[in-house]
N, CA and C of each residue as an Amber inpcrd file, in Angstrom:
protein
   621
 -24.3610000  24.6710000   4.4200000 -24.7600000  23.3440000   4.8690000
 -23.8680000  22.2570000   4.2520000 -23.6070000  22.3970000   2.9460000
 -22.7590000  21.4160000   2.2580000 -21.3520000  21.4340000   2.8370000
 -20.8670000  22.6260000   3.1560000 -19.5240000  22.7340000   3.7450000
 -19.4620000  22.0030000   5.0810000 -20.5030000  22.1180000   5.8870000
 -20.5310000  21.4280000   7.1780000 -20.5690000  19.9120000   7.0000000
 -21.3200000  19.4490000   6.0060000 -21.3760000  18.0060000   5.7420000
 -20.0200000  17.4810000   5.2770000 -19.3400000  18.2560000   4.4150000
 -17.9970000  17.8470000   3.9760000 -17.0170000  17.8300000   5.1420000
 -17.1450000  18.8030000   6.0440000 -16.2760000  18.8480000   7.2240000
 -16.5180000  17.6330000   8.1160000 -17.7800000  17.2560000   8.2840000
 -18.1000000  16.0840000   9.0920000 -17.5510000  14.8080000   8.4560000
 -17.7300000  14.6720000   7.1390000 -17.2240000  13.4890000   6.4420000
 -15.6970000  13.4250000   6.5150000 -15.0430000  14.5650000   6.4020000
 -13.5880000  14.6040000   6.4930000 -13.1120000  14.1920000   7.8800000
 -13.8020000  14.6650000   8.9100000 -13.4330000  14.3070000  10.2830000
 -13.5840000  12.8070000  10.5220000 -14.6800000  12.2360000  10.0220000
 -14.9210000  10.8030000  10.1870000 -13.8770000   9.9870000   9.4280000
 -13.5420000  10.4100000   8.2130000 -12.5730000   9.6770000   7.4020000
 -11.1540000   9.7530000   7.9290000 -10.8050000  10.8680000   8.5540000
  -9.4400000  11.0310000   9.0490000  -9.1700000  10.1760000  10.2900000
 -10.2190000   9.7920000  11.0100000 -10.0270000   8.9980000  12.2310000
  -9.2750000   7.7010000  11.9780000  -9.8180000   6.7780000  11.1600000
  -9.0830000   5.5200000  10.9080000  -7.7870000   5.7280000  10.1530000
  -7.7220000   6.7810000   9.3260000  -6.4970000   7.0260000   8.5800000
  -5.3640000   7.4460000   9.5090000  -5.6560000   8.2900000  10.4880000
  -4.6410000   8.6990000  11.4610000  -4.1880000   7.5170000  12.3120000
  -5.1340000   6.6610000  12.6970000  -4.7750000   5.4840000  13.4760000
  -3.8660000   4.5590000  12.6700000  -4.1820000   4.3730000  11.3850000
  -3.3480000   3.5370000  10.5240000  -1.9620000   4.1470000  10.3670000
  -1.8880000   5.4760000  10.2410000  -0.5950000   6.1470000  10.1120000
   0.2500000   5.9830000  11.3720000  -0.3890000   6.0480000  12.5440000
   0.3470000   5.8470000  13.7960000   0.8560000   4.4150000  13.9170000
   0.0130000   3.4460000  13.5460000   0.4270000   2.0530000  13.6520000
   1.5730000   1.7300000  12.7040000   1.5540000   2.3190000  11.5190000
   2.6180000   2.0640000  10.5420000   3.8080000   3.0100000  10.7010000
   3.6030000   4.0340000  11.5380000   4.6570000   5.0250000  11.7870000
   5.0870000   5.7190000  10.4980000   4.1000000   6.1700000   9.7450000
   4.3480000   6.9020000   8.5080000   3.5440000   8.1920000   8.5420000
   3.9860000   9.2350000   7.8250000   3.2220000  10.4870000   7.7830000
   1.8550000  10.2740000   7.1290000   0.8980000  11.0880000   7.5450000
  -0.4560000  10.9800000   7.0130000  -0.4830000  11.2430000   5.5050000
   0.3040000  12.2160000   5.0460000   0.3260000  12.5350000   3.6190000
   0.8370000  11.3570000   2.7910000   1.8400000  10.6490000   3.3210000
   2.3660000   9.4890000   2.6010000   1.3340000   8.3680000   2.5290000
   0.5450000   8.2120000   3.5840000  -0.4820000   7.1780000   3.5870000
  -1.5830000   7.5090000   2.5820000  -1.8810000   8.8000000   2.4160000
  -2.8520000   9.1950000   1.4040000  -2.3370000   8.8980000   0.0000000
  -1.0330000   9.0920000  -0.2050000  -0.4350000   8.8890000  -1.5250000
  -0.2310000   7.4130000  -1.8260000   0.0790000   6.6290000  -0.7820000
   0.3600000   5.2080000  -0.9790000  -0.4460000   4.3400000  -0.0150000
  -1.7130000   4.7290000   0.2160000  -2.5530000   3.9760000   1.1260000
  -3.0120000   2.6550000   0.5230000  -3.4820000   1.7570000   1.3870000
  -3.9420000   0.4510000   0.9270000  -5.4580000   0.2940000   1.0280000
  -6.1460000   1.3100000   1.5330000  -7.5990000   1.2550000   1.6270000
  -8.1900000   2.3550000   0.7510000  -8.5670000   2.0290000  -0.4960000
  -9.0510000   3.0770000  -1.4070000 -10.3390000   3.7280000  -0.9400000
 -11.1720000   3.0100000  -0.1700000 -12.4280000   3.6010000   0.2870000
 -12.1760000   4.7700000   1.2320000 -11.2690000   4.5700000   2.2010000
 -10.9550000   5.6430000   3.1470000 -10.2590000   6.7960000   2.4390000
  -9.3130000   6.4710000   1.5570000  -8.6080000   7.5180000   0.8140000
  -9.5750000   8.3350000  -0.0300000 -10.5180000   7.6720000  -0.6900000
 -11.5060000   8.3760000  -1.5080000 -12.3840000   9.2800000  -0.6540000
 -12.8070000   8.7790000   0.5050000 -13.6450000   9.5850000   1.3980000
 -12.9100000  10.8330000   1.8660000 -11.6520000  10.6630000   2.2890000
 -10.8910000  11.7970000   2.8110000 -10.6220000  12.8220000   1.7150000
 -10.1590000  12.3670000   0.5640000  -9.8050000  13.3060000  -0.5060000
 -11.0320000  14.0030000  -1.0830000 -12.1180000  13.2550000  -1.2810000
 -13.3310000  13.8850000  -1.8190000 -13.9150000  14.8850000  -0.8320000
 -13.8880000  14.5480000   0.4510000 -14.4050000  15.4790000   1.4650000
 -13.5230000  16.7160000   1.5700000 -12.1870000  16.5030000   1.5360000
 -11.2700000  17.6470000   1.5970000 -11.4320000  18.5410000   0.3760000
 -11.5820000  17.9180000  -0.8020000 -11.7770000  18.7110000  -2.0250000
 -13.1020000  19.4630000  -1.9750000 -14.1650000  18.7870000  -1.4730000
 -15.4560000  19.4550000  -1.3650000 -15.4330000  20.6060000  -0.3810000
 -14.7740000  20.3910000   0.7650000 -14.6870000  21.4440000   1.7740000
 -13.8870000  22.6370000   1.2560000 -12.7330000  22.3440000   0.6570000
 -11.9030000  23.4290000   0.1280000 -12.6090000  24.1510000  -1.0110000
 -13.2570000  23.3630000  -1.8950000 -13.9790000  23.9720000  -3.0060000
 -15.1290000  24.8440000  -2.5330000 -15.8380000  24.4030000  -1.4840000
 -16.9260000  25.2160000  -0.9500000 -16.4430000  26.5380000  -0.3840000
 -15.3100000  26.4800000   0.3280000 -14.7470000  27.7150000   0.8950000
 -14.2700000  28.6560000  -0.2140000 -13.6470000  28.0750000  -1.2440000
 -13.1780000  28.8990000  -2.3690000 -14.3630000  29.5200000  -3.1040000
 -15.4340000  28.7320000  -3.3090000 -16.6180000  29.2610000  -3.9920000
 -17.2590000  30.3900000  -3.1930000 -17.3480000  30.2050000  -1.8790000
 -17.9230000  31.2570000  -1.0380000 -17.0790000  32.5260000  -1.0900000
 -15.7490000  32.3430000  -1.1120000 -14.8600000  33.5080000  -1.2040000
 -15.0360000  34.2220000  -2.5390000 -15.1600000  33.4320000  -3.6150000
 -15.3560000  34.0410000  -4.9310000 -16.6600000  34.8010000  -5.0310000
 -17.7240000  34.2310000  -4.4910000 -19.0170000  34.9210000  -4.5150000
 -18.9780000  36.2030000  -3.6860000 -18.3270000  36.1190000  -2.5180000
 -18.2160000  37.3200000  -1.6790000 -17.4050000  38.3920000  -2.3810000
 -16.3340000  37.9820000  -3.0730000 -15.5220000  38.9590000  -3.7910000
 -16.2900000  39.6350000  -4.9060000 -17.1140000  38.8720000  -5.6190000
 -17.9040000  39.4770000  -6.6900000 -18.9480000  40.4420000  -6.1330000
 -19.5770000  40.0620000  -4.9870000 -20.5810000  40.9400000  -4.4010000
 -19.9680000  42.2360000  -3.8770000 -18.7670000  42.1300000  -3.3440000
 -18.1320000  43.3190000  -2.7570000 -17.5830000  44.2400000  -3.8400000
 -16.8850000  43.6510000  -4.8060000 -16.2230000  44.4630000  -5.8270000
 -17.0610000  44.6660000  -7.0690000 -18.0300000  43.7870000  -7.2970000
 -18.8230000  43.8690000  -8.5150000 -18.0900000  43.3430000  -9.7310000
 -16.9270000  42.7770000  -9.5330000 -16.1120000  42.2600000 -10.6310000
 -16.3200000  40.7460000 -10.7360000 -16.8240000  40.2380000 -11.8820000
 -17.0460000  38.7930000 -12.0270000 -15.7500000  37.9830000 -12.1130000
 -14.6180000  38.6820000 -12.2160000 -13.3480000  37.9560000 -12.3200000
 -13.0680000  37.1400000 -11.0610000 -13.5080000  37.6210000  -9.9080000
 -13.2820000  36.8950000  -8.6570000 -14.0090000  35.5500000  -8.6730000
 -15.2450000  35.5530000  -9.1900000 -16.0070000  34.3120000  -9.2790000
 -15.3750000  33.3560000 -10.2860000 -14.9000000  33.9140000 -11.4010000
 -14.2520000  33.0770000 -12.4210000 -12.9550000  32.4620000 -11.8980000
 -12.1720000  33.2420000 -11.1540000 -10.9250000  32.7200000 -10.5810000
 -11.2170000  31.6170000  -9.5730000 -12.2870000  31.7920000  -8.7840000
 -12.6580000  30.7620000  -7.8180000 -13.0540000  29.4690000  -8.5300000
 -13.7950000  29.6010000  -9.6400000 -14.2000000  28.4150000 -10.4010000
 -12.9900000  27.6810000 -10.9690000 -12.0130000  28.4320000 -11.4600000
 -10.8010000  27.8150000 -11.9960000 -10.0120000  27.1030000 -10.9000000
  -9.9340000  27.7290000  -9.7290000  -9.2110000  27.1140000  -8.6190000
  -9.9040000  25.8350000  -8.1430000 -11.2390000  25.8450000  -8.1350000
 -11.9840000  24.6330000  -7.7590000 -11.6880000  23.5040000  -8.7460000
 -11.6070000  23.8440000 -10.0240000 -11.2700000  22.8420000 -11.0250000
  -9.8990000  22.2280000 -10.7860000  -8.9340000  23.0510000 -10.4090000
  -7.5890000  22.5400000 -10.1220000  -7.5860000  21.6460000  -8.8770000
  -8.3820000  22.0110000  -7.8640000  -8.4730000  21.1930000  -6.6520000
  -9.0460000  19.8120000  -6.9810000 -10.1120000  19.7920000  -7.7750000
 -10.7140000  18.5120000  -8.1650000  -9.7570000  17.6850000  -9.0090000
  -9.0030000  18.3500000  -9.8770000  -8.0340000  17.6350000 -10.7070000
  -6.9420000  17.0080000  -9.8520000  -6.4500000  17.7490000  -8.8580000
  -5.4040000  17.2170000  -7.9850000  -5.9150000  16.0120000  -7.1970000
  -7.1370000  16.1030000  -6.6670000  -7.6980000  14.9750000  -5.9270000
  -7.8740000  13.7560000  -6.8320000  -8.2900000  13.9800000  -8.0650000
  -8.4680000  12.8720000  -9.0110000  -7.1450000  12.2070000  -9.3390000
  -6.0830000  12.9840000  -9.4800000  -4.7740000  12.4160000  -9.8010000
  -4.2500000  11.5500000  -8.6530000  -4.4550000  12.0010000  -7.4250000
  -4.0080000  11.2110000  -6.2780000  -4.7740000   9.8920000  -6.2100000
  -6.0880000   9.9460000  -6.4010000  -6.8900000   8.7240000  -6.3790000
  -6.5130000   7.7910000  -7.5220000  -6.2400000   8.3500000  -8.6900000
  -5.8300000   7.5330000  -9.8330000  -4.5150000   6.8330000  -9.5460000
  -3.5680000   7.5550000  -8.9460000  -2.2650000   6.9740000  -8.6200000
  -2.4110000   5.8370000  -7.6210000  -3.1830000   6.0570000  -6.5570000
  -3.3380000   5.0430000  -5.5160000  -4.0330000   3.7960000  -6.0480000
  -5.1480000   3.9730000  -6.7430000  -5.9130000   2.8180000  -7.2220000
  -5.1840000   2.0770000  -8.3320000  -4.4470000   2.7940000  -9.1690000
  -3.7020000   2.1340000 -10.2380000  -2.6180000   1.2330000  -9.6670000
  -1.9160000   1.7020000  -8.6370000  -0.8720000   0.8850000  -8.0180000
  -1.4610000  -0.3510000  -7.3490000  -2.6280000  -0.1910000  -6.7130000
  -3.2350000  -1.3310000  -6.0360000  -3.7250000  -2.3720000  -7.0340000
  -4.2260000  -1.9220000  -8.1830000  -4.7140000  -2.8610000  -9.1880000
  -3.5640000  -3.5760000  -9.8910000  -2.4920000  -2.8570000 -10.1690000
  -1.3750000  -3.4500000 -10.9010000  -0.4210000  -4.2140000  -9.9970000
  -0.4570000  -3.9200000  -8.7150000   0.4800000  -4.5570000  -7.7900000
   1.6000000  -3.6030000  -7.4240000   1.8370000  -3.4650000  -6.1400000
   2.8300000  -2.5070000  -5.6610000   3.8630000  -3.2250000  -4.7950000
   5.1200000  -3.0100000  -5.1340000   6.1870000  -3.5980000  -4.3230000
   6.3110000  -2.8300000  -3.0130000   6.5930000  -3.5500000  -1.9370000
   6.7600000  -2.8910000  -0.6470000   8.1110000  -2.1930000  -0.6060000
   8.3350000  -1.4030000   0.4160000   9.5470000  -0.5920000   0.5020000
  10.7760000  -1.4650000   0.7540000  11.9610000  -1.0100000   0.3280000
  13.1940000  -1.7610000   0.5900000  13.4450000  -2.0010000   2.0770000
  13.0300000  -1.0590000   2.9200000  13.2040000  -1.2420000   4.3620000
  12.4150000  -2.4390000   4.8630000  11.1860000  -2.5710000   4.3770000
  10.3510000  -3.6820000   4.8130000  10.8700000  -5.0100000   4.2740000
  11.3180000  -5.0440000   3.0230000  11.8600000  -6.2950000   2.4890000
  13.1350000  -6.7010000   3.2270000  13.9320000  -5.7010000   3.6550000
  15.1390000  -6.0180000   4.4270000  14.7690000  -6.6460000   5.7710000
  13.7050000  -6.1540000   6.3980000  13.2440000  -6.7500000   7.6560000
  12.7590000  -8.1790000   7.4310000  12.0940000  -8.4050000   6.3150000
  11.6350000  -9.7580000   6.0000000  12.8140000 -10.7050000   5.7990000
  13.8420000 -10.2200000   5.1140000  15.0480000 -11.0350000   4.9090000
  15.6520000 -11.4420000   6.2500000  15.8160000 -10.4700000   7.1440000
  16.4320000 -10.7480000   8.4360000  15.6040000 -11.7510000   9.2330000
  14.2770000 -11.6330000   9.1520000  13.4240000 -12.5450000   9.8950000
  13.5850000 -13.9770000   9.3860000  13.6710000 -14.1460000   8.0630000
  13.8310000 -15.4940000   7.5010000  15.2070000 -16.0490000   7.8310000
  16.2360000 -15.2120000   7.7280000  17.5990000 -15.6630000   8.0170000
  17.7310000 -16.1290000   9.4580000  16.9580000 -15.5370000  10.3560000
  17.0450000 -15.9130000  11.7680000  16.4070000 -17.2670000  12.0740000
  15.7520000 -17.8650000  11.0800000  15.1370000 -19.1690000  11.3100000
  16.2060000 -20.2750000  11.3150000  15.9390000 -21.3350000  12.0550000
  16.8800000 -22.4480000  12.1780000  17.1190000 -23.1020000  10.8180000
  18.3760000 -23.2900000  10.4710000  18.7420000 -23.9690000   9.2440000
  18.8870000 -23.0850000   8.0350000  18.5710000 -21.7910000   8.1700000
  18.6690000 -20.8640000   7.0330000  20.0290000 -20.1870000   7.0450000
  20.7050000 -20.2250000   5.8970000  22.0180000 -19.5850000   5.7760000
  21.8860000 -18.1730000   5.2160000  21.0920000 -18.0170000   4.1640000
  20.9860000 -16.7110000   3.5180000  19.6920000 -16.6310000   2.7270000
  19.2840000 -15.3910000   2.4430000  18.1370000 -15.1190000   1.5640000
  18.6500000 -14.2130000   0.4530000  19.1730000 -14.8050000  -0.6300000
  19.7930000 -13.9950000  -1.6710000  18.8210000 -13.1410000  -2.4750000
  17.5420000 -13.5230000  -2.5010000  16.5780000 -12.7670000  -3.3020000
  15.2200000 -12.8180000  -2.6300000  14.5710000 -11.6600000  -2.5290000
  13.2380000 -11.5930000  -1.9370000  12.4930000 -10.4130000  -2.5110000
  11.2340000 -10.6130000  -2.8380000  10.3770000  -9.4780000  -3.1720000
   9.0160000  -9.7090000  -2.5430000   8.3560000  -8.6110000  -2.2080000
   7.0180000  -8.6500000  -1.6250000   6.1350000  -7.6980000  -2.4140000
   4.9530000  -8.1850000  -2.7670000   4.0620000  -7.4310000  -3.6390000
   2.7230000  -7.2500000  -2.9550000   2.2440000  -6.0030000  -2.9520000
   0.9350000  -5.6950000  -2.3810000  -0.0800000  -5.6680000  -3.5070000
  -1.1040000  -6.5080000  -3.4170000  -2.1510000  -6.5840000  -4.4290000
  -3.4880000  -6.3480000  -3.7550000  -4.2630000  -5.4030000  -4.2760000
  -5.5570000  -5.1110000  -3.6740000  -5.4040000  -4.3070000  -2.3980000
  -6.4940000  -4.1160000  -1.6790000  -6.4510000  -3.2860000  -0.4690000
  -5.5360000  -3.8200000   0.6200000  -5.4980000  -5.1390000   0.8130000
  -4.7160000  -5.6620000   1.9420000  -4.3270000  -7.1130000   1.6960000
  -3.6260000  -7.3560000   0.6170000  -3.1740000  -8.7080000   0.3180000
  -1.7070000  -8.6410000  -0.0850000  -0.8600000  -9.2730000   0.7100000
   0.5770000  -9.2000000   0.5060000   1.1100000 -10.5750000   0.1230000
   1.9470000 -10.6110000  -0.9100000   2.5630000 -11.8450000  -1.3820000
   4.0670000 -11.7290000  -1.2080000   4.6750000 -12.7450000  -0.6210000
   6.1200000 -12.7500000  -0.3970000   6.7230000 -13.9280000  -1.1540000
   7.7510000 -13.6580000  -1.9340000   8.4430000 -14.6920000  -2.6990000
   9.9460000 -14.5200000  -2.4520000  10.6140000 -15.6020000  -2.0430000
  12.0300000 -15.4860000  -1.7000000  12.7850000 -16.7520000  -2.0600000
  14.0310000 -16.5850000  -2.4470000  14.9760000 -17.6890000  -2.5920000
  15.7280000 -17.8390000  -1.2780000  15.8150000 -19.0630000  -0.7770000
  16.4140000 -19.3100000   0.5320000  17.4900000 -20.3800000   0.3960000
  18.6600000 -20.1190000   0.9580000  19.7420000 -21.1050000   1.0030000
  19.7470000 -21.7410000   2.3850000  19.5770000 -23.0700000   2.4270000
  19.5360000 -23.8060000   3.6840000  20.8720000 -24.5190000   3.9300000
  21.0760000 -24.9180000   5.1640000  22.2740000 -25.6800000   5.5120000
  22.2780000 -27.0170000   4.7630000  23.4560000 -27.4580000   4.3440000
  23.5610000 -28.6890000   3.5590000  23.1290000 -29.9180000   4.3420000
  23.2690000 -29.8940000   5.6560000  22.9640000 -31.0760000   6.4410000
  21.4800000 -31.3140000   6.6690000  20.6100000 -30.3990000   6.2550000
  19.1790000 -30.5590000   6.4820000  18.5780000 -31.5570000   5.4960000
  17.6890000 -32.4030000   5.9870000  16.9580000 -33.2830000   5.0860000
  15.6590000 -32.5990000   4.6630000  14.8820000 -33.2670000   3.8230000
  13.6700000 -32.6540000   3.2750000  12.6620000 -32.2740000   4.3580000
  12.3420000 -33.1490000   5.3100000  11.3990000 -32.7400000   6.3630000
  11.8820000 -31.5330000   7.1630000  13.1770000 -31.4550000   7.4070000
  13.7110000 -30.3140000   8.1630000  13.6060000 -29.0270000   7.3570000
  13.8310000 -29.1150000   6.0480000  13.6740000 -27.9360000   5.1960000
  12.2150000 -27.4830000   5.1880000  11.2950000 -28.4440000   5.0690000
   9.8740000 -28.0930000   5.0860000   9.4730000 -27.4710000   6.4190000
  10.0120000 -27.9870000   7.5070000   9.7200000 -27.4180000   8.8270000
  10.2330000 -25.9860000   8.9250000  11.4270000 -25.7350000   8.3800000
  11.9920000 -24.3860000   8.4020000  11.1520000 -23.4280000   7.5550000
  10.6500000 -23.9160000   6.4230000   9.8110000 -23.0750000   5.5580000
   8.5110000 -22.7020000   6.2740000   7.8850000 -23.6730000   6.9160000
   6.6410000 -23.4090000   7.6490000   6.8930000 -22.4200000   8.7920000
   7.9990000 -22.6100000   9.5000000   8.3150000 -21.7100000  10.6150000
   8.5630000 -20.2860000  10.1200000   9.2730000 -20.1510000   8.9970000
   9.5390000 -18.8210000   8.4380000   8.2540000 -18.1520000   7.9780000
   7.3800000 -18.9220000   7.3360000   6.1010000 -18.3620000   6.8850000
   5.2550000 -17.9120000   8.0680000   5.2310000 -18.7140000   9.1350000
   4.4730000 -18.3370000  10.3260000   5.0380000 -17.0760000  10.9720000
   6.3690000 -16.9640000  11.0000000   6.9940000 -15.7700000  11.5790000
   6.6690000 -14.5260000  10.7560000   6.6640000 -14.6670000   9.4340000
   6.3260000 -13.5430000   8.5710000   4.8880000 -13.0960000   8.7860000
   3.9770000 -14.0560000   8.8730000   2.5670000 -13.7040000   9.0510000
   2.3060000 -13.1150000  10.4370000   3.0890000 -13.5220000  11.4160000
   2.9410000 -12.9210000  12.7490000   3.3370000 -11.4500000  12.7230000
   4.3980000 -11.1450000  12.0020000   4.8830000  -9.7650000  11.9030000
   4.0250000  -8.9280000  10.9680000   3.5490000  -9.5470000   9.8640000
   2.7220000  -8.8510000   8.8710000   1.4670000  -9.6790000   8.6210000
   0.4050000  -9.4450000   9.3670000  -0.8140000 -10.2590000   9.2370000
  -1.4660000 -10.1710000   7.8610000  -1.1370000  -9.1490000   7.0730000
  -1.7610000  -8.9930000   5.7580000  -1.1870000  -9.9480000   4.7170000
  -0.1610000 -10.7050000   5.0480000   0.4410000 -11.6270000   4.0860000
  -0.5430000 -12.7540000   3.7740000  -0.8640000 -12.9080000   2.4980000
  -1.7840000 -13.9630000   2.0750000  -1.0390000 -15.2120000   1.6280000
   0.0700000 -15.0260000   0.9090000   0.8260000 -16.1650000   0.3800000
   2.3160000 -15.9480000   0.6230000   2.9810000 -17.0250000   0.9930000
   4.4290000 -17.0050000   1.1740000   5.0230000 -18.1260000   0.3280000
   5.9430000 -17.7760000  -0.5550000   6.6260000 -18.7590000  -1.3980000
   8.1220000 -18.6960000  -1.0960000   8.6400000 -19.7370000  -0.4680000
  10.0580000 -19.8120000  -0.1420000  10.6750000 -20.9420000  -0.9580000
  11.6460000 -20.5990000  -1.7970000  12.2120000 -21.5340000  -2.7550000
  13.6230000 -21.9360000  -2.3440000  13.8500000 -23.1810000  -1.9670000
  15.2140000 -23.6070000  -1.6260000  16.1130000 -23.5740000  -2.8590000
  17.2270000 -22.8760000  -2.7610000  18.1770000 -22.7780000  -3.8660000
  19.5790000 -23.0520000  -3.3390000  20.4700000 -23.4450000  -4.2580000
  21.8580000 -23.7090000  -3.8800000  22.6780000 -22.4330000  -3.8220000
  22.2920000 -21.4260000  -4.6320000  23.0210000 -20.1680000  -4.6750000
  22.1150000 -19.0990000  -5.2580000  22.6320000 -17.8790000  -5.3270000
  21.8370000 -16.7820000  -5.8640000  21.5610000 -16.9970000  -7.3370000
  20.3300000 -16.7350000  -7.7400000  19.9600000 -16.8100000  -9.1440000
  19.3070000 -15.4990000  -9.5420000  19.5220000 -15.0780000 -10.7620000
  18.9680000 -13.8220000 -11.2440000  17.4930000 -14.0100000 -11.5540000
  16.6630000 -13.1610000 -10.9820000  15.2300000 -13.2430000 -11.2440000
  14.9590000 -12.7000000 -12.6380000  14.3460000 -13.5190000 -13.4790000
  14.1140000 -13.1320000 -14.8640000  12.8650000 -12.2880000 -15.0500000
  11.9430000 -12.3910000 -14.1440000  10.7200000 -11.6010000 -14.2520000
  10.1430000 -11.4100000 -12.8670000   9.2880000 -10.4010000 -12.7500000
   8.6020000 -10.1240000 -11.4890000   7.1140000 -10.2460000 -11.7200000
   6.4390000 -11.2260000 -11.1160000   5.0010000 -11.3780000 -11.3220000
   4.2470000 -10.1450000 -10.8640000   3.1840000  -9.7800000 -11.5700000
   2.3620000  -8.6350000 -11.2010000   0.9320000  -9.0430000 -10.9230000
   0.6470000 -10.3290000 -10.9920000  -0.7080000 -10.7990000 -10.7080000
  -0.7130000 -11.6880000  -9.4780000  -1.8430000 -11.7370000  -8.8240000
  -2.0070000 -12.5820000  -7.6450000  -2.1010000 -14.0240000  -8.1080000
  -1.2280000 -14.9290000  -7.6740000  -1.2990000 -16.3120000  -8.1180000
  -2.5290000 -17.0120000  -7.5590000  -3.0770000 -17.9140000  -8.3600000
  -4.2570000 -18.6450000  -7.9190000  -3.8950000 -19.5250000  -6.7380000
  -4.8040000 -19.6640000  -5.7420000  -4.4840000 -20.4440000  -4.5440000
  -4.1520000 -21.9010000  -4.8420000  -4.7360000 -22.4670000  -5.9310000
  -4.5320000 -23.8830000  -6.2170000  -3.3840000 -24.1220000  -7.1770000
  -2.7660000 -23.0630000  -7.6820000  -1.6910000 -23.2150000  -8.6570000
  -0.3620000 -23.4130000  -7.9500000   0.3440000 -24.5170000  -8.1740000
   1.6360000 -24.7290000  -7.5000000   2.6700000 -23.7650000  -7.9900000
   3.5340000 -23.3290000  -7.1000000   4.6090000 -22.4030000  -7.4440000
   5.7560000 -23.2080000  -8.0640000   6.2550000 -22.7930000  -9.2510000
   7.2890000 -23.5620000  -9.9280000   8.5740000 -23.6250000  -9.1180000
   9.0780000 -24.8540000  -8.9320000  10.3610000 -25.0710000  -8.2590000
  10.4060000 -24.4840000  -6.8650000   9.3280000 -24.4970000  -6.1730000
   9.3190000 -23.8870000  -4.8340000   8.2580000 -24.4990000  -3.9580000
   8.2080000 -24.0020000  -2.7350000   7.2450000 -24.4840000  -1.7520000
   6.3930000 -23.3150000  -1.3080000   5.1000000 -23.5520000  -1.2340000
   4.1810000 -22.5190000  -0.7480000   3.8070000 -22.8510000   0.6740000
   3.6510000 -21.7870000   1.4690000   3.2500000 -21.9880000   2.8580000
   2.1450000 -21.0240000   3.2120000
């Protein structure tokens, strides 16, 4: 009965996870390892571990009944322990990254750069990073070089347009910080915390 319940829970949990994997065009295993929804990941992994553990336990009990050797039951218990340990490590990895903040992939940041560069008045984006905090909150921070002939209102208009374009492409973006700079500057630190909504970004514009 427990095995059937775990199978049902696994089937229900895999539905939204498969849909998310198709939308993001990533393998299901990668989404489990680097997913952004800990509730779904926990449901899938716990159900899979329970289902696998139940099957292993049943096999161990059957082996002991058939052979009369308790070693089969002991081996099954050890294997169940390893399955639970593996599931715990995956959940620990996923939740730890979400709590501490996870940088998005270089491919995605490159797409963000190209999108900003395509905006009117933008010459280059020498530095950009995007950080995923929590289940679905994305922060984008970039240095942007604008054309010299732009005045302040035109720069602000370009920043708003770039932020809107980013949010259209990635709806999970919560904050966009685009900093007008004259040239490339070396980033001295990478923030790992979500900035407060009312806190102004130093030397930059928030959109």
